[in-house]
N, C-alpha and C positions, 0 to 999 in steps of 0.2 A: 606486286606493289600495291599498291591503288587500293586490292582487293582485302591486302596483310593490314594497311591501314585501317580502314575502315572494320577490318573485325576487332581489329585490336582495338579499337575507338566504341565499338558495340560495347565489347566488357569491357572495357571499364567505366562506359556511362553503367553499365545493366552495376557493378561493382560499386559502384558510387550511390543508387537509386537503393539498392539490397544493403549497405550497411544507414543512409538513410531511415530506413524503415527501422533496423531493430534498435537504434535509437528513437525514432521518436516508441514505438512501442515502449521501450525499457522506461522513458519519462514520462508515460502516461501514468493517470493516475489510475490507482486501479477503485474503479466504483462496484463493483460486483461486491467486493471486502466493505465498501464503506454501504451497503447496502445492505448486505445480511445485517453488519454488525444493527443499523438501527433495529433491524427486522430484529435481534434477540435481545434486543435493552424493550422494544415493544411487549413481544412478546412476554418476557417478565413480569413488566406493567414498570416499568424501572427507566422509560425516555422520558417522561415529565420532572423526576427528582434530578438524572444525570443533566438533565437540559438548566432548569438553574439552581442546581450544584456539587456538580461532576461528577464524573467515577470514581469512587475509593477505590484502590488498590485491593479494599481485605475481597471488594464482589465482584473485581475483575476475577481473582484466582478463584471465588467460587465456582465461579463458568469456566473455567478450568486455560484464562489464561497464562498464558507461562512471559517471563521473560528472555526477550533473544537471545541466545547465547554470542557475548562478546557487549552486550549491548550498555551503554551507561548509562540509567535513570537515576544517578544521584541530585541527577537537577529537575529531578520531575514531582510536581505540588501530588502532593496527597488530602482529598481528591483532584481528581487529573480531567482538569477541564474539560469539555464536552469539544469545541474545537481542537482541540490539540489528539482528543479519542478518535475525535473524525479524521483528522491530516495524518493521521501513524495508522490508520483502517487502506487511505489511499494512498499510502506507501510500499505496498508490498512489499517483498524481498527485504527494504530499507525500514521497516518500520521497528521496532523499539518492541514488542511483544509479538506475540504470533496467538491468532485467535484460529483457536479448532473452529470457527463456519465458515472462514476465508479458503480454506482448504482444498 
């Protein structure tokens, strides 16, 4: 009986730690995507302009960025402030846009 209880407690502890790990992984920011986005803007010579005035939606479309199916971008200003672009890159699968350099 003691061995069964010990195994049950160990299994519960393992399940809890796995669940906590999966939640932490899902909520962690997608910094690889963010870095790729910064490099894309740098490579196009647009990082300084984006920092000063945001990223026009027309520019994002030229860079093959698409709206994620089901995303509501009606409240997004045009141009999109750079901090909003960065936050969206970090959002991973919860982002409003799909960035080709983040796949």
